[in-house]
C-alpha positions as CSV (number, residue, x, y, z in Angstrom):
1,M,121.0,147.0,84.3
2,P,120.2,144.8,87.4
3,C,120.8,141.9,85.5
4,Y,124.0,142.4,83.8
5,R,125.4,143.3,87.4
6,I,124.6,139.9,88.6
7,C,125.0,137.7,85.3
8,K,128.9,139.9,85.6
9,Q,129.5,139.3,89.4
10,T,132.5,136.8,89.4
11,K,133.0,136.7,93.5
12,D,131.5,132.9,94.7
13,Y,129.3,134.0,97.8
14,N,129.7,131.7,100.5
15,N,131.2,128.9,98.0
16,M,127.8,128.2,96.0
17,R,129.5,127.4,92.9
18,A,131.8,124.7,94.3
19,L,128.5,123.3,95.6
20,R,126.5,123.5,92.8
21,K,129.2,122.2,90.2
22,W,129.6,119.0,93.3
23,W,125.7,118.8,92.9
24,E,125.6,118.8,89.3
25,E,128.5,116.1,89.0
26,W,126.6,113.9,91.6
27,D,122.9,114.8,91.5
28,L,121.8,111.9,89.1
29,R,124.2,109.2,90.8
30,I,122.6,109.8,93.8
31,L,119.3,109.2,92.2
32,I,120.2,106.0,91.1
33,L,122.0,104.7,94.3
34,Y,118.8,105.9,96.4
35,I,116.6,103.5,94.0
36,L,118.6,100.6,94.0
37,I,118.9,101.0,98.2
38,A,115.0,101.8,98.3
39,Q,114.5,98.4,96.1
40,L,116.9,96.3,98.6
41,Y,115.5,97.8,101.6
42,L,111.7,97.0,100.0
43,H,113.0,93.5,99.0
44,F,114.1,93.0,103.1
45,F,111.2,94.7,104.7
46,G,108.3,94.6,102.5
47,R,107.6,91.1,103.3
48,L,107.9,91.7,107.1
49,R,104.2,93.9,106.5
50,R,102.7,90.8,107.3
51,K,103.8,89.8,110.7
52,N,105.2,93.7,112.4
53,K,102.9,95.9,113.5
54,S,105.5,98.4,114.0
55,L,104.1,102.0,112.6
56,L,107.2,103.7,112.0
57,M,109.1,100.8,109.6
58,M,105.3,100.1,108.0
59,I,104.2,103.2,107.0
60,V,107.0,105.6,107.4
61,S,109.8,103.8,105.8
62,V,108.2,101.1,103.8
63,W,105.0,103.5,102.2
64,L,107.9,106.0,101.8
65,L,110.3,104.6,100.1
66,Y,107.9,102.6,97.9
67,L,106.6,106.3,96.5
68,F,109.7,107.9,96.5
69,S,111.6,105.2,94.5
70,D,109.0,105.5,91.9
71,L,108.7,109.0,92.0
72,L,112.3,109.3,91.6
73,A,112.7,107.0,89.0
74,T,110.7,109.2,86.8
75,I,113.4,111.9,87.4
76,A,116.1,109.7,86.7
77,L,114.8,108.6,83.3
78,G,113.9,112.3,82.6
79,K,117.4,113.2,83.2
80,L,119.0,110.2,81.7
81,S,116.6,111.2,78.6
82,K,118.8,114.5,78.1
83,I,122.3,113.3,78.3
84,K,124.5,113.7,75.4
85,V,127.6,111.6,74.5
86,D,130.6,113.5,72.7
87,D,132.4,111.0,70.2
88,N,135.7,112.2,69.8
89,S,136.7,108.9,67.6
90,K,135.2,107.2,64.7
91,D,135.2,103.9,67.1
92,N,133.3,104.9,70.2
93,S,132.9,101.5,71.8
94,I,134.2,99.0,74.4
95,K,136.6,96.6,72.8
96,P,137.9,93.4,74.9
97,K,140.7,93.2,77.0
98,G,144.3,93.2,74.8
99,H,142.5,94.8,72.0
100,S,145.4,97.5,70.3
101,N,142.2,100.5,69.8
102,K,142.4,102.9,72.7
103,I,139.1,104.0,73.9
104,T,137.4,107.5,73.6
105,M,134.4,108.7,75.6
106,G,131.8,111.5,76.0
107,E,131.9,112.8,79.6
108,E,127.9,110.5,80.1
109,A,128.7,107.6,77.9
110,L,128.4,105.5,80.3
111,R,125.3,106.7,81.8
112,V,123.8,105.6,78.5
113,M,123.4,101.8,81.0
114,W,121.8,103.5,83.5
115,A,118.1,104.1,81.9
116,P,117.3,100.5,81.3
117,L,118.3,99.8,85.2
118,V,116.1,102.1,86.2
119,L,113.3,100.6,84.0
120,F,114.1,97.3,85.6
121,Y,114.2,98.7,89.1
122,L,110.6,100.0,88.5
123,G,109.6,96.6,88.4
124,G,109.8,96.4,92.4
125,P,110.8,93.1,94.4
126,D,109.0,90.0,94.3
127,T,108.3,91.1,98.4
128,I,106.0,93.5,97.4
129,T,104.0,95.2,94.3
130,V,101.2,97.0,95.8
131,L,101.0,98.9,99.0
132,R,96.7,98.6,99.8
133,A,94.5,95.9,97.8
134,E,92.9,98.3,96.3
135,E,95.7,99.6,93.9
136,N,95.3,95.9,92.2
137,Q,92.2,97.8,90.6
138,L,94.8,100.5,89.0
139,W,96.5,97.9,87.0
140,M,95.6,100.6,84.1
141,R,97.8,103.4,85.5
142,H,100.9,100.5,86.2
143,L,100.1,99.7,82.3
144,I,100.6,103.6,81.2
145,G,103.7,103.8,83.4
146,L,105.5,100.7,81.7
147,L,104.5,102.5,78.1
148,T,106.0,106.1,79.2
149,Q,108.6,105.1,81.1
150,G,109.7,102.3,78.1
151,L,109.1,105.0,75.8
152,R,111.3,107.2,77.4
153,T,114.3,104.6,77.8
154,A,113.9,104.0,74.3
155,Y,114.6,107.6,73.4
156,A,117.9,107.7,75.5
157,L,118.9,104.9,73.7
158,I,118.3,106.2,70.5
159,V,120.0,109.7,71.0
160,T,123.4,107.9,72.5
161,W,123.2,105.3,70.1
162,N,126.5,104.5,68.3
163,K,126.3,101.1,66.8
164,E,128.3,99.2,69.1
165,G,130.0,99.1,72.6
166,L,127.9,100.1,75.5
167,S,124.5,101.2,73.3
168,L,124.7,97.3,72.5
169,L,124.9,96.1,76.2
170,A,122.3,98.9,77.3
171,L,119.8,97.2,74.5
172,L,120.3,94.1,76.2
173,V,119.6,95.2,79.4
174,F,116.5,96.8,78.1
175,V,114.9,93.5,77.5
176,P,115.0,92.9,81.2
177,G,113.6,96.3,82.2
178,I,111.0,96.0,79.9
179,I,110.5,91.7,81.4
180,K,110.7,93.3,85.0
181,Y,108.0,96.1,84.9
182,G,105.8,94.0,82.6
183,E,105.9,91.5,85.0
184,R,104.5,93.8,87.4
185,V,101.7,94.8,85.4
186,W,100.8,91.1,84.8
187,V,100.6,90.4,88.4
188,V,98.4,93.4,89.2
189,R,96.1,93.0,86.4
190,S,95.3,89.6,87.5
191,R,94.9,90.6,91.0
192,S,92.3,92.9,89.6
193,H,89.4,90.9,89.2
194,D,89.2,89.0,92.4
195,Y,90.7,86.1,90.5
196,K,87.6,85.0,88.6
197,G,90.2,82.9,86.5
198,F,91.5,81.1,89.6
199,S,90.1,77.5,89.2
200,K,88.1,75.8,91.6
201,A,89.4,73.6,94.0
202,D,88.4,70.0,93.0
203,L,87.9,67.4,95.9
204,G,89.6,64.2,93.9
205,E,92.5,66.4,93.7
206,I,92.5,67.7,97.2
207,D,92.4,63.9,98.0
208,K,95.3,63.2,95.9
209,I,97.8,65.7,97.0
210,I,96.8,65.0,100.7
211,A,97.3,61.5,100.2
212,S,100.3,61.6,98.6
213,R,103.7,61.4,100.1
214,A,103.3,64.9,102.3
215,A,100.9,63.0,104.4
216,S,103.0,61.7,106.7
217,R,105.2,64.9,107.1
218,P,102.8,67.4,109.5
219,T,104.3,70.4,108.1
220,A,104.0,69.7,104.1
221,N,100.4,68.3,104.7
222,L,99.2,71.3,106.8
223,V,100.3,73.5,103.8
224,L,98.4,71.3,101.0
225,L,95.4,71.2,103.4
226,A,95.7,75.3,103.7
227,Y,95.9,75.2,100.1
228,S,92.7,73.3,99.3
229,W,90.9,75.5,102.0
230,F,92.3,78.5,100.1
231,R,90.9,77.6,96.4
232,T,87.8,76.1,97.9
233,L,86.7,79.5,99.8
234,L,88.7,82.5,98.1
235,P,87.8,84.1,100.8
236,H,89.2,87.6,99.8
237,N,86.7,87.3,97.1
238,R,83.4,88.9,97.4
239,S,81.5,87.4,94.4
240,Y,83.1,84.2,94.5
241,K,80.6,81.2,95.1
242,S,82.0,78.4,96.7
243,D,80.6,74.5,95.3
244,T,78.5,73.5,98.1
245,T,79.3,69.5,98.1
246,T,82.8,69.9,98.3
247,L,82.4,73.0,101.2
248,E,80.3,70.7,103.1
249,I,82.8,67.7,102.9
250,L,85.8,69.8,103.7
251,K,83.6,71.3,106.6
252,A,83.0,68.0,107.9
253,R,86.2,66.6,107.6
254,F,88.1,69.5,109.5
255,R,85.1,69.8,112.2
256,D,86.3,66.0,112.8
257,S,90.1,66.6,112.9
258,V,90.0,69.4,115.1
259,K,87.7,67.9,117.6
260,M,90.2,65.0,117.8
261,G,93.2,67.3,117.9
262,S,94.7,66.1,114.5
263,I,95.1,69.6,113.2
264,D,96.4,72.3,114.0
265,A,93.3,74.9,113.2
266,F,94.6,78.3,113.9
267,K,98.4,77.4,112.2
268,L,96.2,76.3,109.5
269,I,94.7,79.8,109.5
270,E,98.0,81.0,109.1
271,I,99.4,79.3,106.1
272,E,96.1,80.3,104.6
273,L,96.2,83.9,105.1
274,G,100.1,83.9,104.2
275,L,98.8,82.7,101.0
276,M,95.9,85.7,100.4
277,Y,98.8,88.0,101.6
278,D,101.3,86.4,98.9
279,M,98.4,86.6,96.1
280,L,96.9,90.2,97.1
281,F,100.4,92.0,97.6
282,S,103.3,90.5,96.5
283,K,104.6,88.5,93.3
284,V,105.1,85.4,95.1
285,G,104.0,82.1,93.1
286,T,104.8,83.9,89.7
287,I,107.8,81.8,88.9
288,F,105.6,78.4,89.6
289,T,104.3,79.4,85.8
290,V,105.6,78.4,83.0
291,W,105.7,81.9,81.4
292,G,106.8,83.5,84.6
293,S,109.8,80.8,85.1
294,V,110.9,81.5,81.3
295,L,111.2,85.4,81.8
296,R,112.7,85.5,84.8
297,F,115.2,83.1,83.5
298,L,115.9,85.1,80.3
299,S,116.1,88.1,82.5
300,F,118.2,86.9,85.2
301,S,120.5,85.4,82.0
302,L,121.2,88.6,80.0
303,I,121.5,90.8,83.2
304,L,124.5,88.5,84.3
305,S,125.9,88.1,80.6
306,V,125.8,92.5,80.5
307,L,127.9,92.5,83.8
308,V,130.4,89.5,82.9
309,I,130.9,91.7,79.6
310,Y,131.1,95.0,81.2
311,I,133.8,93.9,83.4
312,T,136.2,91.9,81.1
313,C,136.1,95.0,79.0
314,D,139.0,97.9,78.8
315,K,137.5,101.0,79.8
316,P,138.6,104.5,80.0
317,R,140.2,106.0,83.3
318,G,140.1,109.4,85.1
319,H,136.9,111.3,85.6
320,L,134.8,108.7,84.6
321,E,135.8,106.5,87.3
322,G,132.3,107.0,89.3
323,D,130.5,105.8,86.8
324,H,132.2,102.9,86.1
325,I,131.4,102.2,90.0
326,V,128.0,103.0,89.8
327,T,127.4,101.2,86.6
328,V,128.9,97.8,88.5
329,I,126.5,98.4,91.3
330,L,123.5,98.9,89.6
331,L,123.9,95.7,87.5
332,A,125.1,93.9,90.8
333,G,121.9,95.1,92.3
334,A,119.8,93.7,89.5
335,I,121.1,90.4,89.7
336,F,121.2,90.2,93.5
337,L,117.3,91.7,93.5
338,E,116.8,88.3,90.8
339,I,118.7,85.9,93.1
340,A,116.7,86.9,96.4
341,G,113.5,87.2,94.7
342,I,113.9,83.1,93.5
343,I,114.9,82.4,96.9
344,V,111.9,84.0,98.3
345,Q,109.7,82.3,95.6
346,L,111.7,78.9,96.8
347,V,110.9,79.0,100.2
348,S,107.6,80.1,100.2
349,D,104.9,77.8,101.0
350,W,103.3,78.0,97.3
351,A,106.9,76.0,96.3
352,M,105.6,73.0,98.3
353,V,102.4,73.3,96.2
354,W,104.1,73.5,93.0
355,A,107.0,70.6,93.8
356,Y,103.7,68.0,95.0
357,K,101.4,68.9,92.1
358,N,104.4,68.9,89.2
359,G,106.6,65.8,90.2
360,S,108.0,64.0,93.2
361,K,111.8,64.8,92.2
362,W,111.3,68.2,93.3
363,A,109.4,67.1,96.7
364,N,112.5,65.9,98.8
365,W,114.6,69.2,98.0
366,V,111.9,72.3,98.2
367,L,110.4,70.1,101.6
368,F,113.9,70.3,102.6
369,L,114.4,73.6,102.1
370,H,111.1,74.5,103.6
371,E,111.3,72.7,106.7
372,I,114.7,74.4,107.2
373,V,113.3,77.8,106.7
374,N,109.6,77.8,107.2
375,S,108.6,75.2,109.7
376,K,109.1,77.4,112.8
377,S,108.7,80.4,111.1
378,Q,106.1,83.5,112.1
379,R,103.0,83.9,109.6
380,W,102.4,87.0,111.7
381,S,103.0,89.3,114.4
382,G,101.1,86.9,116.3
383,L,99.7,89.7,118.8
384,M,96.8,91.1,120.4
385,G,96.4,94.2,121.9
386,Q,95.1,94.6,125.3
387,F,93.2,97.7,126.8
388,S,91.6,97.8,130.3
389,L,89.6,100.5,131.1
390,R,89.8,99.9,134.6
391,E,93.6,100.9,134.2
392,F,92.6,103.6,132.0
393,C,90.1,105.3,134.3
394,E,92.8,105.3,137.1
395,N,95.7,106.8,135.5
396,Y,94.8,108.6,133.0
397,K,95.2,112.5,133.8
398,P,92.8,114.9,131.2
399,P,94.8,117.1,129.3
400,V,94.8,121.1,130.6
401,F,93.6,121.9,126.8
402,N,90.6,121.7,125.3
403,T,89.5,118.4,124.9
404,K,88.6,118.9,121.3
405,W,92.1,119.8,120.7
406,E,92.8,116.1,122.0
407,R,92.9,114.5,119.1
408,P,94.8,116.7,116.5
409,F,97.9,116.6,119.4
410,G,97.7,112.6,119.6
411,R,94.3,111.3,121.3
412,E,95.2,107.4,119.6
413,K,98.9,108.1,120.7
414,M,97.2,108.9,124.2
415,L,94.9,105.8,124.1
416,K,97.8,103.7,123.2
417,R,99.8,104.2,126.4
418,F,97.5,102.8,128.1
419,S,97.3,99.4,126.2
420,L,99.8,96.8,125.6
421,Q,100.3,93.5,123.2
422,K,100.1,89.8,124.4
423,R,100.4,86.6,122.7
424,P,96.8,84.4,122.2
425,D,98.0,81.0,124.3
426,H,96.3,77.9,123.3
427,R,94.0,78.0,126.3
428,L,92.3,81.2,124.4
429,K,92.5,79.0,121.0
430,D,91.6,75.8,122.6
431,T,88.4,77.4,124.3
432,I,87.5,79.5,120.7
433,I,87.8,76.0,119.0
434,R,85.5,73.9,121.3
435,H,82.9,76.6,121.2
436,L,82.9,76.6,117.3
437,V,83.0,72.8,117.5
438,D,80.0,72.6,119.7
439,K,78.1,75.6,117.5
440,S,78.9,73.6,114.6
441,E,77.7,70.2,115.7
442,K,74.4,71.8,116.3
443,A,74.0,73.1,113.0
444,A,75.1,70.0,111.6
445,V,72.2,67.9,113.4
446,G,69.9,70.4,112.8
447,D,69.6,72.0,116.0
448,T,68.6,75.4,116.0
449,S,68.3,76.5,119.6
450,Q,70.2,78.8,120.8
451,T,71.5,79.7,124.2
452,S,70.8,83.3,126.1
453,T,74.7,84.4,124.8
454,Q,73.3,83.9,121.2
455,K,70.3,85.6,121.3
456,I,71.8,88.7,123.0
457,A,74.9,88.4,119.5
458,S,71.5,87.9,117.4
459,V,69.5,90.3,118.7
460,D,72.1,93.5,119.2
461,K,72.9,95.6,115.9
462,V,75.8,96.5,114.7
463,Q,75.6,99.9,116.6
464,T,74.9,98.8,119.8
465,L,77.9,96.4,119.6
466,T,80.0,99.1,121.0
467,E,77.8,99.4,124.0
468,R,77.8,95.6,124.4
469,I,81.4,95.3,124.8
470,V,81.9,98.0,127.3
471,I,79.0,96.6,129.3
472,W,80.4,93.1,129.5
473,H,83.9,94.9,129.8
474,V,83.3,96.5,133.0
475,A,81.9,93.5,134.6
476,T,84.9,91.5,133.6
477,E,87.0,94.0,134.9
478,V,85.1,94.5,138.2
479,C,84.7,90.4,138.9
480,Y,88.0,89.8,137.7
481,E,89.4,92.3,140.7
482,S,87.6,90.3,143.2
483,D,88.0,87.0,142.4
484,H,91.7,86.4,140.7
485,P,93.4,86.4,144.0
486,K,91.2,83.4,145.4
487,I,90.5,81.5,142.5
488,F,92.9,78.3,141.1
489,G,92.7,75.7,139.0
490,K,89.9,75.1,136.2
491,D,88.4,78.8,137.5
492,E,91.2,80.4,136.9
493,V,91.9,79.5,133.2
494,K,88.0,80.3,132.6
495,L,88.6,83.7,134.6
496,K,91.9,84.5,132.4
497,V,90.4,83.4,129.0
498,A,87.7,86.0,129.6
499,K,90.1,89.1,130.6
500,L,92.4,88.3,127.7
501,L,89.0,88.7,125.4
502,S,87.4,91.3,127.2
503,D,91.0,93.5,127.2
504,Y,91.4,92.4,123.4
505,M,87.9,93.4,122.6
506,M,88.7,97.1,124.3
507,Y,91.7,97.7,122.5
508,L,89.6,97.2,119.3
509,L,87.0,99.4,120.2
510,V,89.6,102.4,121.5
511,A,92.4,102.1,119.7
512,C,91.3,101.1,116.2
513,P,88.5,102.9,115.4
514,D,89.1,103.6,111.7
515,R,90.1,99.9,111.0
516,F,87.1,98.4,112.5
517,P,83.3,99.7,111.7
518,F,81.9,98.9,115.3
519,C,84.8,101.4,116.5
520,K,82.5,104.3,116.6
521,N,83.9,106.8,119.0
522,Y,86.1,107.5,122.3
523,Q,83.4,108.8,124.1
524,I,83.5,105.7,126.2
525,V,86.8,107.1,127.7
526,Q,85.7,110.7,127.7
527,D,84.2,110.7,131.0
528,S,85.8,108.3,133.4
529,A,84.6,109.8,136.9
530,D,81.3,107.3,137.1
531,M,83.3,104.2,135.6
532,K,86.1,105.0,137.9
533,K,83.8,104.5,141.0
534,L,82.0,101.6,139.5
535,F,85.3,99.6,139.7
536,H,86.2,101.0,143.3
537,G,82.8,99.1,144.0
538,V,80.4,101.9,144.6
539,V,76.7,101.8,143.7
540,L,75.8,104.3,141.7
541,N,72.3,106.1,142.0
542,E,70.4,105.9,138.9
543,G,68.4,108.2,137.1
544,N,70.7,110.3,135.3
545,T,69.6,110.2,131.5
546,T,72.9,111.3,129.7
547,K,74.3,108.9,127.4
548,M,77.2,108.2,129.3
549,S,75.7,107.5,132.7
550,S,73.1,105.3,130.9
551,L,76.2,103.1,129.6
552,V,77.4,103.1,133.3
553,N,73.9,102.0,134.9
554,G,73.7,99.2,132.3
555,A,77.1,98.1,133.2
556,Q,76.2,98.0,137.4
557,E,72.9,96.3,136.4
558,L,75.2,93.3,134.8
559,V,78.2,93.6,137.6
560,L,75.3,92.8,140.3
561,D,74.1,90.4,138.7
562,M,77.6,88.7,137.7
563,K,78.9,88.8,140.9
564,E,76.0,86.6,142.7
565,N,75.9,84.1,139.9
566,P,78.6,80.8,140.9
567,K,78.7,80.3,137.3
568,R,79.6,83.3,136.3
569,W,83.3,83.0,134.5
570,D,81.1,80.5,132.3
571,I,78.8,82.4,131.4
572,M,81.0,85.7,130.6
573,G,83.8,83.2,128.4
574,S,80.9,82.0,126.3
575,M,79.8,85.5,125.9
576,W,82.9,86.8,125.1
577,V,83.7,84.4,122.4
578,E,80.2,85.4,120.8
579,I,80.9,88.9,120.6
580,L,84.4,88.2,119.4
581,C,82.7,86.2,116.8
582,D,80.3,88.8,115.8
583,A,82.8,91.7,115.6
584,A,84.5,89.4,113.0
585,T,81.5,88.8,111.1
586,N,80.1,92.3,111.1
587,C,83.7,93.5,110.0
588,P,83.8,93.9,105.9
589,V,85.9,91.7,104.2
590,K,88.3,94.3,102.9
591,N,89.3,95.3,106.2
592,H,90.1,91.7,106.9
593,I,92.4,91.8,104.0
594,Q,94.1,95.2,104.8
595,E,95.2,94.2,107.9
596,L,97.3,91.6,106.5
597,R,99.8,94.3,105.8
598,H,99.5,95.7,109.4
599,G,101.0,92.6,111.0
600,G,97.8,90.7,111.1
601,E,94.7,91.1,113.3
602,F,93.3,87.8,116.0
603,L,90.3,89.1,114.7
604,T,91.0,88.3,111.3
605,H,92.2,84.9,111.9
606,V,88.6,84.3,114.0
607,W,86.7,85.4,110.6
608,L,88.8,82.7,108.5
609,L,88.1,80.0,110.9
610,L,84.3,80.4,111.1
611,L,84.2,80.0,107.3
612,H,85.7,76.9,108.1
613,F,83.2,75.7,110.6
614,G,80.6,76.9,108.1
615,T,79.4,80.3,108.5
616,P,77.2,81.0,105.3
617,K,80.3,83.0,103.1
618,E,77.2,84.5,101.3
619,L,75.9,85.9,104.5
620,E,79.3,87.5,105.5
621,R,79.7,88.4,102.0
622,S,76.2,90.3,102.3
623,K,77.2,92.0,105.7
624,S,80.6,93.5,104.5
625,R,78.4,94.4,101.4
626,L,76.0,96.4,103.6
627,K,78.7,97.8,106.1
628,D,80.4,99.3,102.9
629,E,77.5,101.0,101.9
630,K,76.7,102.2,105.4
631,D,78.2,105.6,106.7
632,S,81.0,104.7,109.1
633,G,79.6,107.3,111.4
634,A,76.0,106.9,111.2
635,K,74.2,107.2,114.7
636,S,72.4,104.4,116.5
637,T,68.5,104.7,115.8
638,G,68.1,101.5,117.9
639,S,66.8,101.6,121.9
640,T,68.6,103.7,124.4
641,V,71.5,102.0,125.9
642,G,69.6,101.8,129.8
643,D,66.9,100.0,128.2
644,I,69.2,97.6,126.3
645,A,71.2,96.8,129.6
646,G,68.5,97.4,131.9
647,N,65.6,95.9,130.5
648,Q,66.8,92.8,128.7
649,I,65.2,90.7,130.9
650,D,62.0,91.1,129.8
651,E,63.0,91.1,126.6
652,G,65.1,88.0,126.3
653,E,68.3,89.4,125.6
654,Y,69.8,89.3,128.7
655,D,68.2,86.4,131.1
656,I,70.8,85.1,133.3
657,Q,68.7,82.4,134.9
658,A,68.3,81.0,131.4
659,A,72.0,81.3,130.9
660,N,72.4,79.1,133.9
661,E,70.0,76.5,132.2
662,D,71.7,76.3,128.9
663,L,74.7,75.7,130.8
664,E,73.0,72.8,132.9
665,Q,71.9,71.1,129.7
666,N,75.1,71.7,128.1
667,K,77.3,68.9,128.5
668,V,80.3,70.7,127.1
669,A,79.8,74.0,129.2
670,G,79.0,72.0,132.5
671,D,82.5,71.4,133.0
672,W,83.7,74.3,130.4
673,T,87.6,74.2,130.4
674,S,88.6,70.8,131.8
675,S,87.5,69.0,128.8
676,I,89.6,72.0,127.0
677,L,92.9,71.1,129.0
């Protein structure tokens, strides 16, 4: 009886009947248009992940649109597979303009073409294929998606088939849909095995490319050199073994070129990381294969032909007008995405490599286009975070609520409020390059002796890297505050470089704990009272055995030693470069790769630079595998921080006098920055 009364209810409460009718008419249109808008957005902003650190744009917008576009496309295909077209005449087809026969269709006849267009959009734009590199291993899921969605689209075409007109046009669109989605599966699968099929670089081929006409053009030469290095190292492939002979020759050339200043090493690294990003996260490079170019041409031709035929045919008037507009928009959007994807690929670095390898007649055009678009373009964010523990201790106010609730309420955001972003200038880059050149030359002549700073880096384990960063950061901060108002010239350069690296490593430590394995926790910022006293020049009493006090005592020992040392900025500058390199090599390869989609990290550039200078790649990969196996929350089993900082002189880990002797004996370190500038 209750059901009868409800069903017989005729009153339209709150105007819900009209709203429901409107939604039933527009829900599918809204879904389809959302899918198109999402693909357009992903095309323009998906590639910006490599050069933008904005959390809102990268995670909230790109991540959500990427996931929801696939989900809603599946829902839309489900709805389209249930449409029914009522034939009111024997000839229910589209006729060319001027034909005498009049067309009659069912209400949803035009939607027959939407299903293959949705399948086309599921193929995704050229600028983004996966959100994370690990998704390349899930290529089977994409293959299953192609089969299920392809069969669903085919079913929708079968149940609405009328042998002529719209069904024929829909069948023509179905072919580009399969090609586009199949291209996505092909790209993901080809990158799921760390490029085992990617051919090794041949030294003769490298010489031939670099000795070509491009050698007289700096941008083209740098791109080709980066491509040569990329093929030699394949740094993202943890199971790849480089050719030893080719690698040694390229390492010697690289060291000599950097030393003479004939090559911009960090610019070369940017290009290589850009090539790596394209291979792991996008379709860029696919049209430079025979099958890729043929299938892309076929797909574009069919979509364009369908649009032209559809526009030039008579269509019914009235209530189907909205579907006409949506159909034209979907076809035009597909054509636009194809053209935009081709343009993105033609202006990429891969286009220049392809042009010089396959014919000189294309080289001038590609180089001209490349110079206009990419010669001064930014390939990564170009930023490195900065966090000053001194400023934090002076300005931080503990929360009123319990500290255990601080993380759920945004402890990371709280820390990032005290951080800022700076661009690594040429002085910092030159300092790192000079340090690595000197280190590489010693290794080339078989000099196995270590400076005291290198001994510190080699003795300390990953578990003590956190404490080492904090101790040296405190010493740098205290000495910086006392020295920077009265230092000028060469010493000012040393001071600023050390300060920049110190704040950067501290930023990684406190603001990026989940992205790097040496960033264990936030304990260094939980109790800032002792640190604040130390920054203000107060000498603390020893004897406190707590973890935090041990850290402060170790920092105080170093501060007192550094203040009395006239070459403190030489020592601290050299030490910070060692810490930076140590952190880069102890970070797993997969972490460096993931940073490419967050705007890039300066630490990743240093990691790849170390491989060019001859850091053993097998060692890098073995470290990364060990880090992958380790529990990121494992506790340190080494000596206490007080022993590390206070007793390092006896163990040879922290010998300031030995550091001075090394600097005196080292010709470069004797005048550390004069040769750099």
